[in-house]
N, C-alpha and C positions, 0 to 999 in steps of 0.2 A: 486538081483531083480532090475528091472528098473521101474522108476515111469513114468506114462502116464497121460496126461490130456485127459479126455473124456468131450468134450464140446457140449452142446445142443444148436442147432441153432433155433432161433424163429424169427417171424416178429412181428411188433408192434401190429397187429391185434390179435395175439395169446393171448395177455394179456386181450383181451375183450371176451374170451371164457366164456360162461355162467357157473356159479358155478356147476350146475348139470352135466355138461359135464367134468368139471375139477376134480371133487371129485374122480371118478374112476382112473384118472391118478395119483392123489396124493397118492391114496392107492397102486397102482402098484409101484410107485417110492419108497414108504416106504418099501414095501416088497423087492424090489431090494436092497435098502440100507441095510436092515437087512441081506440079503444073502451075500452081499459084506463085511459087517462087520464081520459076522460069519466066512467067509473064510480067514480073515486076510489080505485081499487085500486092504481094505479101508484105506485111508490116510486122506482125507478131501473132503467135498462136500458143495455145496451151490447153491441156486437159486438167481437170480438177478432181481432187479426191471427193468422196461423198459429202453431201451437205452436213451430215452428222459430225464431220470433223471441223466444222467452222466455229468461229468465236466472234461474238458481236461486242464491239466497244462503243459505248454511248457516253460522250463527253459533252453533251448539250446542257447539262446541269452541273452545279458545283460538285456533286458527288458522282464521280465517274463509275459507271457500271460495266462489268465484263461478264458476259453470260455465254455458256456453251450452247452450241447448236446454231441453226440458221436464224436469220433475222425474221424471215417470213415463214410461217407455218403453212406449208403447202406440200402437195404430193410431188410436184415438178420443181426441179432446180436446174441451174446452169451446170452442165457437166463439162463443158469445154467451150472454147471460143477461138475465133480468128479476128484479127484486126486487119482490114484490107484497105487498099486505095482503089477507087473505081471512078470512072468518068461521071457516072450518074447512077440513079437508083436502078435503072434497068440492067446496067452492067453488074451492079452488086447482087441483084436478084439472080442473074445468070450464074454467078459464082455460088450463091446460096443453094441453087438447085443441085449443083455438083457436090457441094458440101453435104447436103442432106442425103443424097444417094450414097456418098462415101461412108458417112458415119451411121447410116441406117436409122436416122431419127430426124425430128423436125428441127429446123434452123430458123431463128428469128433474125431479121435484118433491121439494124437501127443505125442511122447516121450520127456521127459525132457532131457536137455543136461547133460552130465556127469560132475561131479565136477572136476575142474582142479586139476591135481596132484601136490603135493607140493614137 
């Protein structure tokens, strides 16, 4: 089985959605999580705070820099994710369709790299 990242894309304004509109989305995501766990495809998942709460550490030069805010200046950010195991891309895409419907937003599907052989 291959592991896939299903990432949910949001904008900063999505974090301002009124609670009464967000509650049904939370319920749908909980139901999706339960289905994913029951199927044995669940590995890990989590929601993220807004990108404005991020910190970037760059230790690629002798002087390490630490800056507030996201690494990429863009309108869209990853708001949450699932790591799943699926037999193939088609199976991962089927899960992504359900994830997108549950979280009411676009979901990107990306396979993890294979472990290097020893």
